[in-house]
Structure formats: structure tokens, C-alpha cells
C-alpha positions, 0 to 999 in steps of 0.5 A: 086207338078205338074206344067205347067212351062213356060220356053221360047216363042214359046215353049209348057209349060213343065209339071214338078214336082216342090217343093210345096211352103211354105207360108210366115208369111202373105201368104196363100197356095191355093190348085188350083181347077180351073185356067182359060186360058186367051189370055194374056198368049198367048202374053207370049207364042206366041208373045214374050211379056216379063213377069216381072219375068224371066222364068222359071215361072208358068203362070195362073192368073184366080184362085179359090181354097181352103186354104191349109195352113196358114202363121204364121201371118194369122188369117182371114182364115182357112184351107179349106176355098173357095177362089178366087184370084184377077188377080192383087193386089196392095201394098196398100201404093202408091198414086194410091192404096190410091186413090182406084185404086189398079189395076194400083198400082205403084208396081202392082203384077200379078199372072203368070207374076210378080209371079208364078200363077195357072197352078199348084196344089198349089200356094201362095197368100197374105192373105190380097188380098184373097177373100171368094168365096160364096157357091152359086158359083161353086168352079171350074167355079168360077175361071173365075171371077178372070179376065174374069168377074171382068175386064169387070165389071171395064171397063163397070161400072168405065171406061165406066160409062155405064148407063141405056139407053146408046147404047154400041157397043162391038168389040170382043166376046171372054171370056172378050168381052161376059162379057162386053156384059152381064154386060152392058146389065145387067145395062140397056144399049142397046148392039150391039155385033161385031165379026167374029164368028156366034157362039159367036155372038149367045152367045152375044144374050143369054147374052143380046145383042140387036143386033149382027153384023158379021164383016166378009166381012164388009169394014166399020163397023163404018158406019154400027154401025152409021146407026144402032144407028142413028149417033154412039154408046154412048160407044164403047169397043174394047176387041180384041187388034188389031189396025184395030178393035180399029180404027173401034170401035172409029169411031163407036162412036157418037160425044161427046161419049166414047171409052174404050180400054180393049184389049192389042195391041202391035202395035199402032193405027192410031188416028185423034187427031183433031176429038178427039178435035173437037167432044170432044171424050173420049178415056179411058183405062181399066185394070183389076179391082179395089179391092173394086169391087170384092165383088160387082161382086161376089154378082151379080154372087151369086144372078144370076144376071150374068152367070158364069158356062154357060161360062165355055165351056171346062175343061182340066187336067194340063197335057193337058194344051198345048192342051187347049192352041191350042184350045184357038188359034183356038177360040174354046168355050168361056172360058176353065179352067185347073183343076189340 
């Protein structure tokens, strides 16, 4: 099969012919229909963030496709079934998994990090973690649900605990940030979206943002947000992964409010712990999505409660994946998908 192989940071992915894997007893072989490009991959490619499996490795963790072959002990699936693969999956046995927090499993596995992912024509997945993709959701575009939609759902619903009437500010309107916007708006929150790019702020308005702010040239974004909200947002989400925007997002929250960290930052932010104590602030991390929530997100998408296809603004064949990543580096579009 053809695959895009990651060999080392600061190098383009290598398009190669590699052996098509065979499913183990409890696995399915998935013919990849679409695999979304994610900024997480740029951490490996450009910033030297190590992968758990040492290269060579096939990246890609937003995957939809069809079942191509079954392991000997798999009975729940048939060849040709439409499926979605979660970006991460748990062991099902550790304390966190048994608490329903498989997304932070002590032995968590991530496609395109711990094991080979979806920038290939075929890939393996555990049968127990594979999800049925409803017919109402397009096969290729549906791949972005695996991360770009489910990660925001978990952040908004479970970690941010957004309720109708809450004032929410979202820093960063990329693929994940825009879905934070649309899911928070769908829950009845009043959403303020912050970004440097007017086109992305336009998308935020289309997806339900009540207000948008271009932060270019704004010295104190927290002052702007506090003025707009009469004292600060109830909940702030930082979906970029930069210490400066994390600090701005935290400073934008009212007394007793909540700051949810969604973007991965390799460098620390500055935090006034006295302010956290005296104003009873909450600082909450959010990673991926719990297994139990995937069917809920798929139902929202199938019912048209959230937009999916509209967010896929570019598609590339596998041999153009490095061109696609150049577009991601430039901040083009909302979500690009590789179609092997």
C-alpha cells in the first residue's frame, strides 16, 4: 500500500510503498477514506515533539473509512461497513478507564503517535474501539469528527460545563476552535470568538458566535473581553497553545469563572496563583474525548445540529500531503483532508 512516512523532524513526509498490515485476532483493517490534517502533526514535523513510537511512523489520527478485513475473533463488523476511528483509545482496564475517562487512560494509545495512523491507504484498529459512521454523515468529510469535533465537544460539555446563558470566549478559530464555538453556541451560550484572521472570524459568526474580535494590534485583549462582558466571561477556552494567549484567556475570565486549556503548549504560561485562590478561579485541562461521547457527537452531526462538511475546505491526494501541510502552516482554510 501507499503511505506517507514520518522519518524525522524538519523533513517532508516520504511517500512510499509499504506492506499492507494484516489484522490481528481482535482488529479490523480499515480502508482509509479520509484523514484530517491536524496541528498536532506539526508538533512532530516542525517542533521536535517526540512520538511514542519512534520513526519511521505513519502519522494521522482523524480517520474514517470502510472495513476491508476482519480479525479471526471479530464478529461485530462486516467488510464494507462505514466506520470512524477515535483519535485515542484506552485499555479499558485501568482505574481511569473504569471511571469512564478513557481519554486519559494510563496506557492510552493514539493513532499516528503510539501506532501507525491514517496517512495511508489502509490501517489497523481495535475492533472494540471502532465506531459506526451513520449514513447521514459523508464518508470522507466525516473523518474530522474523530478529533476536530469530538475534542471540542469534550472540552465544552464535560470540562467547561457550558450551560445555556453562559458567556464564553474562545481564543483561536482554527479547526478545533471553530468547533468549540459551534458546540458552545449549540448549547445556548453567548460566544465571543478571538482570532487574528478576519476570514476565520467570519466562519465563527457563521457557526454561532455572537461577537468576534480581531486581536491584531490589541495590547490587552483581557480588558476588551471584560468590557464586552461586564466583568469577564464565565468560561474561556484557549485553543492555540501559546503561553501569551493562555495568559490572555485566563485574564478574560470573571471572578469565580473557569479557564479551559485545549491547545497544547510546549512552554509554560505565567500564572498568578494568588489570583486563582482569592477569586476562586478554575483552571481545567481538556484532552481528546471520552469513548462514551462519540455516539452523542455522531448523533448531533447526523441530525444536522452541528456542521461537518462545510468545515472541510480542502482535499488532497496522499502524494500531495506535504503541499497540504504547507497550507496548514500558512493557516489556510479550516480543515484539510487527505484522501488516499
